[in-house]
PDB file as gemmi writes it, atoms N, CA and C in Angstrom:
CRYST1    1.000    1.000    1.000  90.00  90.00  90.00 P 1                      
ATOM      1  N   MET A   1      34.585  37.493  96.284  1.00  0.00           N  
ATOM      2  CA  MET A   1      34.442  38.612  95.555  1.00  0.00           C  
ATOM      3  C   MET A   1      35.327  39.299  94.817  1.00  0.00           C  
ATOM      4  N   PHE A   2      36.488  39.873  95.555  1.00  0.00           N  
ATOM      5  CA  PHE A   2      37.471  40.493  95.127  1.00  0.00           C  
ATOM      6  C   PHE A   2      38.268  39.754  93.578  1.00  0.00           C  
ATOM      7  N   LYS A   3      37.922  38.513  93.826  1.00  0.00           N  
ATOM      8  CA  LYS A   3      38.915  37.423  92.835  1.00  0.00           C  
ATOM      9  C   LYS A   3      37.833  37.454  91.361  1.00  0.00           C  
ATOM     10  N   LEU A   4      36.736  37.610  91.780  1.00  0.00           N  
ATOM     11  CA  LEU A   4      35.916  37.712  90.613  1.00  0.00           C  
ATOM     12  C   LEU A   4      36.097  38.973  89.888  1.00  0.00           C  
ATOM     13  N   ILE A   5      36.054  39.927  90.649  1.00  0.00           N  
ATOM     14  CA  ILE A   5      36.452  41.331  90.122  1.00  0.00           C  
ATOM     15  C   ILE A   5      37.723  41.541  89.274  1.00  0.00           C  
ATOM     16  N   ALA A   6      38.663  41.201  90.161  1.00  0.00           N  
ATOM     17  CA  ALA A   6      40.126  41.060  89.570  1.00  0.00           C  
ATOM     18  C   ALA A   6      40.137  40.335  88.258  1.00  0.00           C  
ATOM     19  N   VAL A   7      39.519  39.192  88.072  1.00  0.00           N  
ATOM     20  CA  VAL A   7      39.159  38.480  86.587  1.00  0.00           C  
ATOM     21  C   VAL A   7      38.542  39.244  85.975  1.00  0.00           C  
ATOM     22  N   TRP A   8      37.280  39.793  86.075  1.00  0.00           N  
ATOM     23  CA  TRP A   8      36.644  40.599  85.009  1.00  0.00           C  
ATOM     24  C   TRP A   8      37.501  41.846  84.661  1.00  0.00           C  
ATOM     25  N   ILE A   9      38.527  42.453  85.183  1.00  0.00           N  
ATOM     26  CA  ILE A   9      39.256  43.785  85.247  1.00  0.00           C  
ATOM     27  C   ILE A   9      40.505  43.312  83.849  1.00  0.00           C  
ATOM     28  N   VAL A  10      40.859  42.006  84.595  1.00  0.00           N  
ATOM     29  CA  VAL A  10      41.942  41.384  83.379  1.00  0.00           C  
ATOM     30  C   VAL A  10      41.478  41.039  82.322  1.00  0.00           C  
ATOM     31  N   ASN A  11      40.313  40.294  82.303  1.00  0.00           N  
ATOM     32  CA  ASN A  11      39.448  40.063  80.871  1.00  0.00           C  
ATOM     33  C   ASN A  11      39.315  41.347  80.270  1.00  0.00           C  
ATOM     34  N   ALA A  12      38.808  42.361  80.578  1.00  0.00           N  
ATOM     35  CA  ALA A  12      38.610  43.544  79.780  1.00  0.00           C  
ATOM     36  C   ALA A  12      39.995  44.227  79.464  1.00  0.00           C  
ATOM     37  N   LEU A  13      41.099  44.229  80.232  1.00  0.00           N  
ATOM     38  CA  LEU A  13      42.456  44.351  79.864  1.00  0.00           C  
ATOM     39  C   LEU A  13      42.768  43.763  78.703  1.00  0.00           C  
ATOM     40  N   ALA A  14      42.635  42.354  78.538  1.00  0.00           N  
ATOM     41  CA  ALA A  14      42.910  41.801  77.627  1.00  0.00           C  
ATOM     42  C   ALA A  14      42.189  42.139  76.331  1.00  0.00           C  
ATOM     43  N   LEU A  15      40.916  42.294  76.447  1.00  0.00           N  
ATOM     44  CA  LEU A  15      40.089  42.841  75.187  1.00  0.00           C  
ATOM     45  C   LEU A  15      40.635  44.180  74.779  1.00  0.00           C  
ATOM     46  N   LEU A  16      41.048  44.880  75.645  1.00  0.00           N  
ATOM     47  CA  LEU A  16      41.892  46.433  75.035  1.00  0.00           C  
ATOM     48  C   LEU A  16      43.185  46.246  74.612  1.00  0.00           C  
ATOM     49  N   ILE A  17      43.653  45.134  74.431  1.00  0.00           N  
ATOM     50  CA  ILE A  17      45.204  44.667  74.110  1.00  0.00           C  
ATOM     51  C   ILE A  17      44.486  43.730  72.595  1.00  0.00           C  
ATOM     52  N   LEU A  18      43.366  43.619  72.382  1.00  0.00           N  
ATOM     53  CA  LEU A  18      43.393  42.802  71.017  1.00  0.00           C  
ATOM     54  C   LEU A  18      43.342  43.474  70.121  1.00  0.00           C  
ATOM     55  N   PRO A  19      42.976  44.869  69.989  1.00  0.00           N  
ATOM     56  CA  PRO A  19      43.189  45.608  68.545  1.00  0.00           C  
ATOM     57  C   PRO A  19      44.607  45.938  68.220  1.00  0.00           C  
ATOM     58  N   TYR A  20      45.820  45.699  69.015  1.00  0.00           N  
ATOM     59  CA  TYR A  20      46.549  45.934  68.724  1.00  0.00           C  
ATOM     60  C   TYR A  20      47.440  44.667  68.012  1.00  0.00           C  
ATOM     61  N   LEU A  21      46.991  43.728  68.331  1.00  0.00           N  
ATOM     62  CA  LEU A  21      47.466  42.137  68.102  1.00  0.00           C  
ATOM     63  C   LEU A  21      46.737  41.955  66.575  1.00  0.00           C  
ATOM     64  N   LEU A  22      45.470  42.465  66.791  1.00  0.00           N  
ATOM     65  CA  LEU A  22      44.503  41.669  65.362  1.00  0.00           C  
ATOM     66  C   LEU A  22      43.712  43.567  64.977  1.00  0.00           C  
ATOM     67  N   PRO A  23      44.102  44.292  63.904  1.00  0.00           N  
ATOM     68  CA  PRO A  23      43.398  45.294  63.565  1.00  0.00           C  
ATOM     69  C   PRO A  23      41.915  45.026  63.213  1.00  0.00           C  
ATOM     70  N   SER A  24      41.677  44.166  62.900  1.00  0.00           N  
ATOM     71  CA  SER A  24      40.535  43.843  62.547  1.00  0.00           C  
ATOM     72  C   SER A  24      39.388  43.593  63.555  1.00  0.00           C  
ATOM     73  N   ILE A  25      39.689  43.549  65.000  1.00  0.00           N  
ATOM     74  CA  ILE A  25      38.673  43.726  66.125  1.00  0.00           C  
ATOM     75  C   ILE A  25      39.161  45.258  66.612  1.00  0.00           C  
ATOM     76  N   GLN A  26      38.163  45.358  66.781  1.00  0.00           N  
ATOM     77  CA  GLN A  26      37.980  47.207  67.415  1.00  0.00           C  
ATOM     78  C   GLN A  26      37.110  47.025  68.901  1.00  0.00           C  
ATOM     79  N   VAL A  27      37.704  47.674  69.928  1.00  0.00           N  
ATOM     80  CA  VAL A  27      36.976  48.078  71.229  1.00  0.00           C  
ATOM     81  C   VAL A  27      37.240  49.706  71.301  1.00  0.00           C  
ATOM     82  N   ALA A  28      36.080  50.307  71.586  1.00  0.00           N  
ATOM     83  CA  ALA A  28      35.808  51.491  71.584  1.00  0.00           C  
ATOM     84  C   ALA A  28      36.519  52.228  72.968  1.00  0.00           C  
ATOM     85  N   GLY A  29      36.466  51.339  73.970  1.00  0.00           N  
ATOM     86  CA  GLY A  29      37.273  52.019  75.355  1.00  0.00           C  
ATOM     87  C   GLY A  29      37.371  51.001  76.095  1.00  0.00           C  
ATOM     88  N   LEU A  30      37.279  51.490  77.178  1.00  0.00           N  
ATOM     89  CA  LEU A  30      37.603  50.680  78.763  1.00  0.00           C  
ATOM     90  C   LEU A  30      35.936  50.440  79.089  1.00  0.00           C  
ATOM     91  N   GLY A  31      34.795  51.350  79.116  1.00  0.00           N  
ATOM     92  CA  GLY A  31      33.850  50.993  79.622  1.00  0.00           C  
ATOM     93  C   GLY A  31      33.117  49.853  78.488  1.00  0.00           C  
ATOM     94  N   THR A  32      33.614  50.067  77.318  1.00  0.00           N  
ATOM     95  CA  THR A  32      33.229  48.686  76.261  1.00  0.00           C  
ATOM     96  C   THR A  32      33.729  47.583  76.443  1.00  0.00           C  
ATOM     97  N   ALA A  33      35.080  47.652  76.846  1.00  0.00           N  
ATOM     98  CA  ALA A  33      35.442  46.076  77.435  1.00  0.00           C  
ATOM     99  C   ALA A  33      35.283  45.601  78.547  1.00  0.00           C  
ATOM    100  N   LEU A  34      34.702  46.481  79.521  1.00  0.00           N  
ATOM    101  CA  LEU A  34      34.168  45.902  80.755  1.00  0.00           C  
ATOM    102  C   LEU A  34      32.876  45.425  80.360  1.00  0.00           C  
ATOM    103  N   LEU A  35      31.870  46.034  79.879  1.00  0.00           N  
ATOM    104  CA  LEU A  35      30.677  45.405  79.337  1.00  0.00           C  
ATOM    105  C   LEU A  35      30.562  44.198  78.319  1.00  0.00           C  
ATOM    106  N   VAL A  36      32.063  44.126  77.233  1.00  0.00           N  
ATOM    107  CA  VAL A  36      32.118  42.736  76.776  1.00  0.00           C  
ATOM    108  C   VAL A  36      32.722  41.508  77.490  1.00  0.00           C  
ATOM    109  N   ALA A  37      33.410  42.017  78.413  1.00  0.00           N  
ATOM    110  CA  ALA A  37      34.103  40.984  79.156  1.00  0.00           C  
ATOM    111  C   ALA A  37      32.719  40.505  80.135  1.00  0.00           C  
ATOM    112  N   VAL A  38      31.596  41.390  80.428  1.00  0.00           N  
ATOM    113  CA  VAL A  38      30.583  40.430  81.189  1.00  0.00           C  
ATOM    114  C   VAL A  38      29.879  39.668  80.374  1.00  0.00           C  
ATOM    115  N   VAL A  39      29.579  40.221  78.922  1.00  0.00           N  
ATOM    116  CA  VAL A  39      28.828  39.433  78.163  1.00  0.00           C  
ATOM    117  C   VAL A  39      29.182  38.414  77.533  1.00  0.00           C  
ATOM    118  N   LEU A  40      30.774  38.313  77.488  1.00  0.00           N  
ATOM    119  CA  LEU A  40      31.584  37.190  77.135  1.00  0.00           C  
ATOM    120  C   LEU A  40      31.579  36.101  78.248  1.00  0.00           C  
ATOM    121  N   GLY A  41      31.329  36.327  79.165  1.00  0.00           N  
ATOM    122  CA  GLY A  41      31.261  35.701  80.471  1.00  0.00           C  
ATOM    123  C   GLY A  41      29.986  34.947  80.544  1.00  0.00           C  
ATOM    124  N   LEU A  42      28.957  35.849  80.279  1.00  0.00           N  
ATOM    125  CA  LEU A  42      27.603  35.641  80.532  1.00  0.00           C  
ATOM    126  C   LEU A  42      27.564  34.089  79.227  1.00  0.00           C  
ATOM    127  N   ILE A  43      27.976  34.735  77.792  1.00  0.00           N  
ATOM    128  CA  ILE A  43      27.482  33.930  76.941  1.00  0.00           C  
ATOM    129  C   ILE A  43      28.313  32.380  77.041  1.00  0.00           C  
ATOM    130  N   ASN A  44      29.608  32.304  77.586  1.00  0.00           N  
ATOM    131  CA  ASN A  44      30.065  31.261  77.811  1.00  0.00           C  
ATOM    132  C   ASN A  44      29.674  30.450  78.760  1.00  0.00           C  
ATOM    133  N   THR A  45      29.030  30.700  79.820  1.00  0.00           N  
ATOM    134  CA  THR A  45      28.425  30.399  80.896  1.00  0.00           C  
ATOM    135  C   THR A  45      27.121  29.637  80.300  1.00  0.00           C  
ATOM    136  N   LEU A  46      26.342  30.351  79.907  1.00  0.00           N  
ATOM    137  CA  LEU A  46      25.210  29.937  79.372  1.00  0.00           C  
ATOM    138  C   LEU A  46      25.040  29.029  78.043  1.00  0.00           C  
ATOM    139  N   LEU A  47      25.598  29.737  77.095  1.00  0.00           N  
ATOM    140  CA  LEU A  47      25.263  28.936  75.541  1.00  0.00           C  
ATOM    141  C   LEU A  47      26.670  28.507  75.358  1.00  0.00           C  
ATOM    142  N   ARG A  48      27.582  28.279  75.877  1.00  0.00           N  
ATOM    143  CA  ARG A  48      28.857  27.413  75.402  1.00  0.00           C  
ATOM    144  C   ARG A  48      28.323  26.028  75.387  1.00  0.00           C  
ATOM    145  N   PRO A  49      28.046  25.475  76.819  1.00  0.00           N  
ATOM    146  CA  PRO A  49      27.710  24.218  77.147  1.00  0.00           C  
ATOM    147  C   PRO A  49      26.933  23.545  76.387  1.00  0.00           C  
ATOM    148  N   LEU A  50      25.805  24.492  76.096  1.00  0.00           N  
ATOM    149  CA  LEU A  50      24.559  24.001  75.345  1.00  0.00           C  
ATOM    150  C   LEU A  50      25.194  23.577  73.702  1.00  0.00           C  
ATOM    151  N   LEU A  51      25.927  24.548  73.133  1.00  0.00           N  
ATOM    152  CA  LEU A  51      26.368  24.595  71.907  1.00  0.00           C  
ATOM    153  C   LEU A  51      27.446  23.233  71.645  1.00  0.00           C  
ATOM    154  N   ILE A  52      28.458  22.753  72.881  1.00  0.00           N  
ATOM    155  CA  ILE A  52      28.915  21.835  72.567  1.00  0.00           C  
ATOM    156  C   ILE A  52      28.223  20.717  72.763  1.00  0.00           C  
ATOM    157  N   LEU A  53      27.244  20.544  73.704  1.00  0.00           N  
ATOM    158  CA  LEU A  53      26.361  19.214  73.827  1.00  0.00           C  
ATOM    159  C   LEU A  53      25.861  18.845  72.497  1.00  0.00           C  
ATOM    160  N   LEU A  54      25.254  20.049  71.885  1.00  0.00           N  
ATOM    161  CA  LEU A  54      24.489  19.899  70.659  1.00  0.00           C  
ATOM    162  C   LEU A  54      25.203  19.753  69.645  1.00  0.00           C  
ATOM    163  N   THR A  55      26.472  19.712  69.365  1.00  0.00           N  
ATOM    164  CA  THR A  55      27.678  19.554  68.409  1.00  0.00           C  
ATOM    165  C   THR A  55      28.576  18.321  68.887  1.00  0.00           C  
ATOM    166  N   LEU A  56      28.132  17.707  69.739  1.00  0.00           N  
ATOM    167  CA  LEU A  56      29.294  16.857  70.285  1.00  0.00           C  
ATOM    168  C   LEU A  56      29.728  15.543  69.134  1.00  0.00           C  
ATOM    169  N   PRO A  57      28.827  15.180  68.560  1.00  0.00           N  
ATOM    170  CA  PRO A  57      29.129  14.241  67.170  1.00  0.00           C  
ATOM    171  C   PRO A  57      29.993  14.900  66.326  1.00  0.00           C  
ATOM    172  N   VAL A  58      30.065  16.064  66.257  1.00  0.00           N  
ATOM    173  CA  VAL A  58      30.854  16.863  65.163  1.00  0.00           C  
ATOM    174  C   VAL A  58      32.324  17.203  66.116  1.00  0.00           C  
ATOM    175  N   THR A  59      32.235  17.474  67.096  1.00  0.00           N  
ATOM    176  CA  THR A  59      33.564  17.811  67.996  1.00  0.00           C  
ATOM    177  C   THR A  59      34.039  16.522  68.225  1.00  0.00           C  
ATOM    178  N   VAL A  60      33.627  15.330  68.133  1.00  0.00           N  
ATOM    179  CA  VAL A  60      34.373  14.056  68.596  1.00  0.00           C  
ATOM    180  C   VAL A  60      35.024  13.697  67.105  1.00  0.00           C  
ATOM    181  N   LEU A  61      34.034  13.885  66.385  1.00  0.00           N  
ATOM    182  CA  LEU A  61      34.643  13.421  64.661  1.00  0.00           C  
ATOM    183  C   LEU A  61      35.817  14.194  64.333  1.00  0.00           C  
ATOM    184  N   THR A  62      36.072  15.764  64.887  1.00  0.00           N  
ATOM    185  CA  THR A  62      37.031  16.663  64.610  1.00  0.00           C  
ATOM    186  C   THR A  62      38.015  16.845  65.686  1.00  0.00           C  
ATOM    187  N   LEU A  63      37.882  15.617  66.371  1.00  0.00           N  
ATOM    188  CA  LEU A  63      38.951  15.521  67.673  1.00  0.00           C  
ATOM    189  C   LEU A  63      38.764  16.729  68.691  1.00  0.00           C  
ATOM    190  N   GLY A  64      38.003  17.213  68.535  1.00  0.00           N  
ATOM    191  CA  GLY A  64      37.599  18.586  69.339  1.00  0.00           C  
ATOM    192  C   GLY A  64      38.115  19.608  68.903  1.00  0.00           C  
ATOM    193  N   LEU A  65      38.706  19.863  67.467  1.00  0.00           N  
ATOM    194  CA  LEU A  65      39.088  21.046  66.642  1.00  0.00           C  
ATOM    195  C   LEU A  65      37.316  21.906  66.537  1.00  0.00           C  
ATOM    196  N   PHE A  66      36.303  21.299  66.698  1.00  0.00           N  
ATOM    197  CA  PHE A  66      35.007  21.952  66.507  1.00  0.00           C  
ATOM    198  C   PHE A  66      35.049  23.080  67.642  1.00  0.00           C  
ATOM    199  N   ILE A  67      35.759  23.079  68.563  1.00  0.00           N  
ATOM    200  CA  ILE A  67      35.487  24.008  69.757  1.00  0.00           C  
ATOM    201  C   ILE A  67      35.806  25.368  69.427  1.00  0.00           C  
ATOM    202  N   PHE A  68      36.807  24.937  68.674  1.00  0.00           N  
ATOM    203  CA  PHE A  68      37.297  26.598  67.981  1.00  0.00           C  
ATOM    204  C   PHE A  68      36.395  27.353  67.219  1.00  0.00           C  
ATOM    205  N   VAL A  69      35.587  26.501  66.387  1.00  0.00           N  
ATOM    206  CA  VAL A  69      34.521  27.086  65.818  1.00  0.00           C  
ATOM    207  C   VAL A  69      33.433  27.610  66.693  1.00  0.00           C  
ATOM    208  N   ILE A  70      33.051  27.070  67.527  1.00  0.00           N  
ATOM    209  CA  ILE A  70      32.039  27.559  68.655  1.00  0.00           C  
ATOM    210  C   ILE A  70      32.779  28.551  69.260  1.00  0.00           C  
ATOM    211  N   ASN A  71      33.681  28.463  69.763  1.00  0.00           N  
ATOM    212  CA  ASN A  71      34.404  29.713  70.487  1.00  0.00           C  
ATOM    213  C   ASN A  71      34.221  31.064  69.551  1.00  0.00           C  
ATOM    214  N   ALA A  72      34.546  30.735  68.312  1.00  0.00           N  
ATOM    215  CA  ALA A  72      34.474  31.805  67.184  1.00  0.00           C  
ATOM    216  C   ALA A  72      33.162  32.568  66.855  1.00  0.00           C  
ATOM    217  N   VAL A  73      32.324  31.629  66.804  1.00  0.00           N  
ATOM    218  CA  VAL A  73      30.884  32.001  66.862  1.00  0.00           C  
ATOM    219  C   VAL A  73      30.727  32.849  67.950  1.00  0.00           C  
ATOM    220  N   LEU A  74      30.996  32.471  69.083  1.00  0.00           N  
ATOM    221  CA  LEU A  74      30.423  33.145  70.518  1.00  0.00           C  
ATOM    222  C   LEU A  74      31.159  34.368  70.346  1.00  0.00           C  
ATOM    223  N   PHE A  75      32.286  34.646  70.111  1.00  0.00           N  
ATOM    224  CA  PHE A  75      33.072  35.819  70.287  1.00  0.00           C  
ATOM    225  C   PHE A  75      32.538  36.575  68.842  1.00  0.00           C  
ATOM    226  N   GLN A  76      31.868  36.267  67.793  1.00  0.00           N  
ATOM    227  CA  GLN A  76      31.304  36.986  66.827  1.00  0.00           C  
ATOM    228  C   GLN A  76      30.148  37.524  67.399  1.00  0.00           C  
ATOM    229  N   LEU A  77      29.271  36.651  68.121  1.00  0.00           N  
ATOM    230  CA  LEU A  77      27.888  37.004  68.754  1.00  0.00           C  
ATOM    231  C   LEU A  77      28.238  38.268  69.656  1.00  0.00           C  
ATOM    232  N   ALA A  78      28.940  38.152  70.399  1.00  0.00           N  
ATOM    233  CA  ALA A  78      29.348  39.422  71.484  1.00  0.00           C  
ATOM    234  C   ALA A  78      29.540  40.550  70.589  1.00  0.00           C  
ATOM    235  N   GLY A  79      30.384  40.492  69.688  1.00  0.00           N  
ATOM    236  CA  GLY A  79      30.659  41.626  68.743  1.00  0.00           C  
ATOM    237  C   GLY A  79      29.427  42.147  68.020  1.00  0.00           C  
ATOM    238  N   SER A  80      28.744  41.408  67.772  1.00  0.00           N  
ATOM    239  CA  SER A  80      27.183  41.519  67.029  1.00  0.00           C  
ATOM    240  C   SER A  80      26.222  42.187  68.014  1.00  0.00           C  
ATOM    241  N   LEU A  81      26.482  42.030  69.335  1.00  0.00           N  
ATOM    242  CA  LEU A  81      25.480  42.443  70.506  1.00  0.00           C  
ATOM    243  C   LEU A  81      25.882  43.791  70.955  1.00  0.00           C  
ATOM    244  N   ILE A  82      27.078  44.275  71.190  1.00  0.00           N  
ATOM    245  CA  ILE A  82      27.416  45.250  71.704  1.00  0.00           C  
ATOM    246  C   ILE A  82      28.153  46.463  70.590  1.00  0.00           C  
ATOM    247  N   ASP A  83      27.693  47.655  70.813  1.00  0.00           N  
ATOM    248  CA  ASP A  83      28.031  48.660  70.181  1.00  0.00           C  
ATOM    249  C   ASP A  83      29.209  48.902  70.448  1.00  0.00           C  
ATOM    250  N   GLY A  84      30.228  49.358  69.858  1.00  0.00           N  
ATOM    251  CA  GLY A  84      31.408  49.609  70.246  1.00  0.00           C  
ATOM    252  C   GLY A  84      32.651  48.227  70.274  1.00  0.00           C  
ATOM    253  N   PHE A  85      32.049  47.483  70.193  1.00  0.00           N  
ATOM    254  CA  PHE A  85      33.179  46.139  69.638  1.00  0.00           C  
ATOM    255  C   PHE A  85      32.893  45.628  68.286  1.00  0.00           C  
ATOM    256  N   GLN A  86      33.689  45.469  67.640  1.00  0.00           N  
ATOM    257  CA  GLN A  86      33.630  45.063  66.332  1.00  0.00           C  
ATOM    258  C   GLN A  86      34.506  44.121  65.977  1.00  0.00           C  
ATOM    259  N   VAL A  87      33.951  42.849  65.461  1.00  0.00           N  
ATOM    260  CA  VAL A  87      34.918  42.100  64.865  1.00  0.00           C  
ATOM    261  C   VAL A  87      34.648  41.669  63.280  1.00  0.00           C  
ATOM    262  N   GLY A  88      35.651  41.437  62.662  1.00  0.00           N  
ATOM    263  CA  GLY A  88      35.701  41.838  61.271  1.00  0.00           C  
ATOM    264  C   GLY A  88      35.295  40.743  60.514  1.00  0.00           C  
ATOM    265  N   GLY A  89      34.730  39.741  60.906  1.00  0.00           N  
ATOM    266  CA  GLY A  89      34.294  38.438  60.332  1.00  0.00           C  
ATOM    267  C   GLY A  89      34.745  37.103  61.347  1.00  0.00           C  
ATOM    268  N   PHE A  90      34.144  35.870  60.396  1.00  0.00           N  
ATOM    269  CA  PHE A  90      34.437  34.717  60.846  1.00  0.00           C  
ATOM    270  C   PHE A  90      36.046  34.674  61.304  1.00  0.00           C  
ATOM    271  N   TRP A  91      37.118  34.811  60.683  1.00  0.00           N  
ATOM    272  CA  TRP A  91      38.512  34.285  60.583  1.00  0.00           C  
ATOM    273  C   TRP A  91      38.933  35.037  61.854  1.00  0.00           C  
ATOM    274  N   SER A  92      38.557  36.276  61.578  1.00  0.00           N  
ATOM    275  CA  SER A  92      38.910  37.624  62.769  1.00  0.00           C  
ATOM    276  C   SER A  92      38.389  36.989  64.180  1.00  0.00           C  
ATOM    277  N   ALA A  93      37.129  36.367  64.077  1.00  0.00           N  
ATOM    278  CA  ALA A  93      36.778  35.667  65.262  1.00  0.00           C  
ATOM    279  C   ALA A  93      37.458  34.933  65.737  1.00  0.00           C  
ATOM    280  N   LEU A  94      37.858  33.797  64.879  1.00  0.00           N  
ATOM    281  CA  LEU A  94      38.549  32.619  65.419  1.00  0.00           C  
ATOM    282  C   LEU A  94      39.890  33.271  65.921  1.00  0.00           C  
ATOM    283  N   ALA A  95      40.522  34.051  65.295  1.00  0.00           N  
ATOM    284  CA  ALA A  95      42.113  34.491  65.389  1.00  0.00           C  
ATOM    285  C   ALA A  95      41.621  35.347  67.279  1.00  0.00           C  
ATOM    286  N   GLY A  96      40.685  36.042  66.805  1.00  0.00           N  
ATOM    287  CA  GLY A  96      40.636  36.988  68.128  1.00  0.00           C  
ATOM    288  C   GLY A  96      40.151  36.099  69.688  1.00  0.00           C  
ATOM    289  N   SER A  97      39.388  34.973  69.114  1.00  0.00           N  
ATOM    290  CA  SER A  97      39.218  34.263  70.543  1.00  0.00           C  
ATOM    291  C   SER A  97      40.153  33.636  71.043  1.00  0.00           C  
ATOM    292  N   ILE A  98      41.037  33.056  70.240  1.00  0.00           N  
ATOM    293  CA  ILE A  98      42.191  32.411  70.519  1.00  0.00           C  
ATOM    294  C   ILE A  98      43.444  33.432  71.247  1.00  0.00           C  
ATOM    295  N   ALA A  99      43.455  34.719  70.383  1.00  0.00           N  
ATOM    296  CA  ALA A  99      44.204  35.809  71.099  1.00  0.00           C  
ATOM    297  C   ALA A  99      43.963  35.984  72.703  1.00  0.00           C  
ATOM    298  N   TYR A 100      42.496  36.504  72.760  1.00  0.00           N  
ATOM    299  CA  TYR A 100      41.696  36.709  73.897  1.00  0.00           C  
ATOM    300  C   TYR A 100      41.857  35.740  74.883  1.00  0.00           C  
ATOM    301  N   SER A 101      42.283  34.460  74.580  1.00  0.00           N  
ATOM    302  CA  SER A 101      42.343  33.385  75.634  1.00  0.00           C  
ATOM    303  C   SER A 101      43.867  33.486  76.059  1.00  0.00           C  
ATOM    304  N   LEU A 102      44.632  33.736  75.045  1.00  0.00           N  
ATOM    305  CA  LEU A 102      45.958  33.346  75.702  1.00  0.00           C  
ATOM    306  C   LEU A 102      46.475  34.985  76.206  1.00  0.00           C  
ATOM    307  N   VAL A 103      45.997  35.961  75.945  1.00  0.00           N  
ATOM    308  CA  VAL A 103      46.452  37.463  76.482  1.00  0.00           C  
ATOM    309  C   VAL A 103      46.052  37.204  77.835  1.00  0.00           C  
ATOM    310  N   SER A 104      44.312  36.627  78.133  1.00  0.00           N  
ATOM    311  CA  SER A 104      43.948  36.610  79.492  1.00  0.00           C  
ATOM    312  C   SER A 104      44.632  35.891  80.380  1.00  0.00           C  
ATOM    313  N   TRP A 105      45.002  34.640  80.023  1.00  0.00           N  
ATOM    314  CA  TRP A 105      45.788  33.407  80.344  1.00  0.00           C  
ATOM    315  C   TRP A 105      47.089  33.936  80.858  1.00  0.00           C  
ATOM    316  N   ALA A 106      47.808  34.952  80.177  1.00  0.00           N  
ATOM    317  CA  ALA A 106      48.940  35.241  80.081  1.00  0.00           C  
ATOM    318  C   ALA A 106      49.158  36.741  81.485  1.00  0.00           C  
ATOM    319  N   LEU A 107      47.973  37.466  81.375  1.00  0.00           N  
ATOM    320  CA  LEU A 107      47.723  38.633  82.185  1.00  0.00           C  
ATOM    321  C   LEU A 107      47.070  38.156  83.382  1.00  0.00           C  
ATOM    322  N   SER A 108      46.403  36.977  83.592  1.00  0.00           N  
ATOM    323  CA  SER A 108      46.161  36.363  84.902  1.00  0.00           C  
ATOM    324  C   SER A 108      47.132  35.718  85.349  1.00  0.00           C  
ATOM    325  N   SER A 109      48.017  35.269  84.834  1.00  0.00           N  
ATOM    326  CA  SER A 109      49.116  34.466  85.364  1.00  0.00           C  
ATOM    327  C   SER A 109      49.985  35.428  86.156  1.00  0.00           C  
ATOM    328  N   VAL A 110      50.397  36.643  85.516  1.00  0.00           N  
ATOM    329  CA  VAL A 110      51.196  37.689  85.742  1.00  0.00           C  
ATOM    330  C   VAL A 110      50.914  38.711  87.108  1.00  0.00           C  
ATOM    331  N   LEU A 111      49.389  39.067  86.909  1.00  0.00           N  
ATOM    332  CA  LEU A 111      48.909  39.952  87.679  1.00  0.00           C  
ATOM    333  C   LEU A 111      47.989  39.191  88.922  1.00  0.00           C  
ATOM    334  N   LEU A 112      47.640  38.180  88.504  1.00  0.00           N  
ATOM    335  CA  LEU A 112      46.874  37.497  89.755  1.00  0.00           C  
ATOM    336  C   LEU A 112      47.669  36.570  90.350  1.00  0.00           C  
ATOM    337  N   GLY A 113      48.734  35.828  89.559  1.00  0.00           N  
ATOM    338  CA  GLY A 113      49.596  34.784  90.522  1.00  0.00           C  
ATOM    339  C   GLY A 113      48.851  33.134  90.003  1.00  0.00           C  
ATOM    340  N   LYS A 114      49.301  32.819  90.675  1.00  0.00           N  
ATOM    341  CA  LYS A 114      48.799  30.957  90.523  1.00  0.00           C  
ATOM    342  C   LYS A 114      47.314  31.048  90.940  1.00  0.00           C  
ATOM    343  N   ARG A 115      46.506  29.899  90.188  1.00  0.00           N  
ATOM    344  CA  ARG A 115      45.119  30.137  90.262  1.00  0.00           C  
ATOM    345  C   ARG A 115      44.993  28.815  90.917  1.00  0.00           C  
TER     346      ARG A 115                                                      
END                                                                             
């Protein structure tokens, strides 16, 4: 249970760092970041596998690069669902989803150690 809460907080911190890296992404505050981290986790758990399965031919055709598009669309979906979290557009969502993954990974490895 502690590990789940720690990962949730690390993901929220990663979301708070994003506006400094990409000005087209805005996060209102810590509460919003915590809520977005939960929503992104739920979206990635529930919708992402279904979308990957439905777009499998395109994903295979593009050698897996279409997964970046799916991640960007889901990131933008989270931005449209939550007030206080704004994503500037598709390209901002694409860069934001990649930056969010990298920052979250870096923070997790530094703060939580090995997985």
